C-alpha positions in Angstrom: 6.0 25.2 -6.6 4.2 23.5 -3.7 0.9 21.9 -4.4 -1.9 22.4 -1.9 -3.8 19.2 -1.2 -6.6 18.8 1.3 -5.3 17.7 4.6 -7.0 14.5 5.9 -9.0 15.0 9.1 -6.8 12.5 10.8 -3.8 10.3 10.1 -4.4 6.6 9.3 -2.2 4.0 11.0 -0.9 1.0 9.0 -3.0 -1.4 11.0 -6.1 0.6 10.0 -5.0 0.3 6.3 -4.7 -3.4 6.7 -8.1 -3.6 8.4 -9.7 -1.6 5.7 -8.3 -3.7 2.9 -9.4 -6.8 4.8 -13.0 -5.5 5.1 -13.1 -4.3 1.5 -11.3 -7.0 -0.3 -10.2 -9.8 2.1 -12.4 -12.6 0.7 -11.6 -11.8 -2.9 -7.9 -11.4 -2.1 -7.7 -14.8 -0.4 -9.5 -16.4 -3.3 -7.1 -14.8 -5.7 -4.1 -16.2 -3.7 -0.6 -15.1 -2.9 0.9 -15.5 -6.4 -1.7 -13.4 -8.1 -1.5 -10.8 -5.3 2.3 -10.5 -5.7 1.8 -10.1 -9.5 -0.7 -7.3 -8.9 1.6 -5.6 -6.4 4.4 -5.8 -9.0 2.1 -4.3 -11.7 1.3 -1.4 -9.3 5.0 -0.9 -8.6 5.5 -0.6 -12.4 2.7 2.0 -12.5 4.3 3.9 -9.6 7.6 3.9 -11.4 6.0 5.3 -14.5 4.2 8.0 -12.5 7.5 8.9 -10.8 9.1 9.3 -14.2 6.4 11.0 -16.1 3.3 11.6 -13.9 2.0 14.5 -12.0 2.1 14.6 -8.2 -1.6 13.6 -8.1 -0.8 10.6 -10.3 2.1 9.7 -8.1 0.0 9.9 -5.0 -2.7 7.7 -6.6 -0.1 5.0 -7.4 1.5 5.2 -3.9 -2.0 4.5 -2.5 -2.4 1.5 -4.9 0.9 0.0 -3.9 0.1 0.4 -0.2 -3.3 -1.2 -0.7 -1.8 -4.3 -2.5 1.1 -4.5 0.0 -1.6 -4.5 2.8 -3.5 -7.3 1.0 -0.3 -9.3 0.8 0.5 -8.8 4.5 -3.1 -9.8 5.4 -2.8 -13.0 3.4 0.5 -13.8 5.0 -0.9 -13.1 8.5 1.7 -10.4 9.1 1.6 -6.9 10.4 2.9 -3.9 8.4 3.4 -2.2 11.7 5.7 -4.9 12.9 7.5 -5.0 9.5 8.3 -1.4 9.6 9.1 -1.5 13.3 12.7 -2.7 12.6 13.4 0.6 10.9 12.6 2.3 14.2 14.5 -0.1 16.5 17.3 -1.4 14.3 17.6 0.3 10.9 19.4 -1.8 8.3 
């Protein structure tokens, strides 16, 4: 069975996700620091794993969004671009 979800009016680029996370949470994220951000990212990965095992597609989608948000926060704090990070998969996949 294929679930019908609303289609977003447009796609969102990774850089836009990073910019959004910076605008919404940048100051708080920097105050929290790298170690705490990595810990939160790991917690969200655990929640995603649980959703993959036992959750609905909507729960899985929710957790994927949380992981992406925390990954974006981490990239922002490191001063790195997710676009550049994923670029190697386009140019030279491992």
